C-alpha positions in Angstrom: -13.5 38.2 23.4 -13.8 36.4 26.2 -15.1 33.6 23.8 -12.6 33.6 21.4 -9.8 33.4 24.2 -11.7 30.7 25.9 -12.4 28.6 22.8 -9.3 29.1 21.1 -8.3 25.6 19.5 -11.9 25.4 18.4 -11.2 28.8 16.0 -7.9 27.8 15.3 -9.1 24.6 14.3 -11.6 25.7 12.0 -9.8 28.1 10.3 -6.7 25.8 9.9 -9.1 22.9 8.4 -10.8 25.6 6.1 -8.1 26.6 4.7 -7.0 22.9 4.1 -10.4 22.1 2.8 -10.2 24.7 0.1 -6.3 23.9 -0.8 -7.6 20.6 -1.4 -10.4 21.3 -3.4 -7.8 23.8 -5.7 -5.5 21.4 -6.0 -6.6 17.7 -5.9 -10.3 18.4 -6.2 -13.0 16.0 -8.7 -13.0 17.2 -11.8 -15.7 15.4 -12.8 -18.2 16.6 -10.3 -19.5 13.1 -8.9 -17.2 13.4 -5.3 -20.0 15.1 -2.9 -17.4 16.8 -1.0 -14.7 17.9 -3.1 -16.9 19.0 -6.3 -17.4 22.4 -5.3 -15.3 24.6 -3.0 -17.8 25.5 -0.2 -18.5 21.5 0.6 -14.6 21.0 0.8 -14.3 24.3 2.7 -17.1 23.6 5.2 -15.9 19.3 5.7 -12.4 20.8 6.6 -13.2 23.4 9.2 -15.6 20.5 10.5 -12.7 18.1 10.8 -10.1 20.7 12.0 -12.3 21.7 14.7 -12.7 18.6 15.7 -9.4 17.4 15.2 -7.8 20.4 17.6 -10.3 19.9 20.1 -8.8 16.7 21.0 -5.7 18.6 22.3 -7.8 20.4 24.9 -7.0 20.0 28.3 -10.4 19.1 30.9 -10.6 20.6 34.4 -11.8 17.2 36.4 -12.9 18.2 39.4 -15.0 15.5 41.1 -17.3 15.3 43.7 -16.7 11.7 44.6 -14.1 12.3 47.2 -15.4 15.2 48.9 -17.1 14.4 52.3 -20.1 15.5 53.1 -21.7 16.0 56.2 -25.3 15.7 57.1 
């Protein structure tokens, strides 16, 4: 459960992307079967999940702690 809380943007992005990918296949899709991503629902859903996870990860705030400004005594 701690993993889901820590990576909630990834999980939300993957879920939203998967739903969006499937909806794209269902409503738009590729009738001829020659499109590599949208010809099958699994391909479209996995591609959407990947893109959604990457997109939502853009909004993650990083902790910027650095050791550059610390003075060390030797």
